[in-house]
N, C-alpha and C positions, 0 to 999 in steps of 0.2 A: 333245817328249820321247817321248810315247806312240807316235808313228809310228816314230821311230828305234830304239826298243827292239825292234822286230820285225825289224831288219836286222842282219846280222853284218858284221864287218870295217869298221865305221864309225869314222873319226877325226873328231870334231866340234870345229871351231874356232869359238869365239864371240869376236867382236871388239867391244869397247865403244868408243863415242865419248866418251872420258874420259881424265883424267890418271892415274887409278888404278882398280883393280878394285872392283867393287861386292860387298859381303859377301853380300847376298841372292842375287845371281846365282851367286856362288861356291858357296853352300850348295845351291842348286838343281842345279847341275852335279855336285856331289859325290854326289848321289843317283842319277846316271845311270850305269848299270853298263856303260860302254863307255869307250874312250879319248877324253878330252876335254881341251881347252886353252882357257883364258880369256886373251885378249890385250887390250891397250888401245892406242888410238891416237887422240889428240885431233885433230879436224879443224882444218886451217889455213885460215882464211878470208882470201882475198886481196882487197885494197882494189879496188873497182870491178869485181870479178868475182862473178858469181853462183855460189854454192857448188854443186858437183856431189855430191849425197848419196852417201855410202858409199864414195867412191873410196879415201880413206886407209885405211879399215878393210879393204876387200877386198885392197888391196896389202899391208897388214901380214899378212893371212892367207896371201897368196901367198908372201911372204918366208919365213914359217915353213915352208911346204910345201917350197919349193925348198931351204931350208937343212937340212931333216930327211929328205930322200929322195935317192935316187940315180937316175942315168939309166936304170937297168935296172928300176926299180920300175913295176909295172903297176897303176895305180890310176886312179880317176875323180874329177875335181874338179867339184863342184856348188855353186853360189852360192844358198843358201837364204835367202829373205827372212823377216824375223820377222813379217810381216803376211800370211803365206800358210798355207794348209792343204794337207796332203800325204796321199797314199794310199801305204801301205808297199809294196803289190804293184807299183805303178808305179815307185817308187824302186828296187825290186829289179831291174826291167828296165833302169833306167838303169845300175846297177852292172854288170849282166851283158852289156849290148849296146853300150856306148860304147867302140868300138875306136879311134876317132879323135875323132869328134864326134857328138853326137846332138841332136835337136831334137824338141820336143813342145808340145802345147797348154798354155796357161794360161787357166783359166776366170776370167772377170771378173764381178763382181756385177751388172753391168748386163745380164747375160743373153747375152753373146756370149763367144766364145773367141778368143784370139790364138795363132796357130801355123801349122804347115804345112798346105797343101792337098795331099793325097796321092791319087794315082791309080795303081793297079796297083803299089803299093809305092814309087813315085817321087814326089818333091816337084815339083809343077808350079806352085806359087804359094804365096803367104803371105796369110793372113787376119789383118787387124789393124784395130782401130778408131781408130788414131792414127798420123799421119805415115807413110803408106803408102810414101812415096818412099825410105825407107831400104833398103839392100841386105839387111840382116837386121832386119826389123821385128818383133822379138821382145822379150819381157820377160826380165829377168835370171834369172828362175826357169824359163825355157823352153828351156834348153840345158845340156849337160854336155860336158866335155872330158876326153880321156885325158891323164894326166899325162906320159906319154912324149912326146907331141906338144908339149905346153906347154914342156917343158924344152929342146926343140930350137930354140926361138925366141929370137932375140937381144934383142928388146924384148918381154918377156913380162908386162908389167904394164898396169894401166889408166892412162889419162892424164887430167889435169885440163883440158887444152886441147881441149875438145870441147863442142859445144852440148848444152844440157839435152835429154835424150831420145835422144841418140845414143851413149851410153856403151857399150851392148851392141854396136851396129853397128860402132863404131870399134875396140873391143877385138877382135872376131872378124875384122874385115878387116885391120887394120893390125898389131896385136900378134900375133895367132895366124895370120895369113895364110891364112885359110880361104875356100873358096868353097862355095856352096850344095851342090854335088855331093859335098863331103866329109862331109855330115851324113847320118846314118841317122835316118829319121823313126820315132818310137816311138808316135805317135798317128796314126790314119787318119781318125777321125771325132770329133765332139764327145763322143760317148759314151765314148771312150777316155781322156778327160781325167783326170789324176790330181794336178794342181796347181791350186789355186784362190786367187785374191786374195780376202781377206776384208775389206779396208779400202779399197783403191784404187778410184776411180771414174773413168770417162772420159766426155767429152761428145761426142756424135756417133758415127758409125760409118762405115766405108768397106767397099766390096765387096772381095773377094779380088783381089789384084794378081797378074797372070800374070808368070812369070819371063821375062826377056829375055836 
C-alpha cells in the first residue's frame, strides 16, 4: 500500500483464493486512496494434479481487465506478488517504459538476483538460480506487459496444463507470443533492482545462461 500510494493512475486488483471477500481485506483496501477492486476466485484442485498456485486468481484478474477496458486503452499490466517488496521509483519506470513488454531483476533473499543480463542496453542472457533451461527464466514479478498487446492475443490467459515453475515461461511464449527481443530491460545491474522477494528461498544457483 505504502509503495502504491506514491504512484498515479494505478488500478489495484486484489484477488482472494476464497468463496467470498474478507472483511478485513475490504477494510484495508477502503483506506487506499486509489481505484481498487477486491475479487474472489476459489482455486479448483484437480485429482491427481499438483495445484499451480495463483492461476485461477490471475485469470480472474485478467478477465476483469479485459471486460473493463477497450482495445485503444494504453495501460500496463503487472502481476505483483503479496510476498514481495517494491520500490515506487522502479514501478514508475515500469508504468512509463513498458510499450510492449519489459523485464527486470527480482532480488532473492539468498543474495542473488534473477533477471536479464544486459550489455550496452541489450539483453544478452538471463541470470537465474533455478531451472535455467526455460526460455524466460524469470519470476512472475519480473516482467510487465502493455495491455494493447495483451488484448490482441487469442489465448490471453494462464493455463493449468504446465509444469510447476514454468507458468511465467508458458504464458509469455504461448499466450502472449513474445520473444526475448520484444522486451525492454529496465535493470542493467543488481544495483538497479527494485523488486525483492521477502519470503521465497531457492536452493543452489546457476551461472547466467547466454541466449541462443
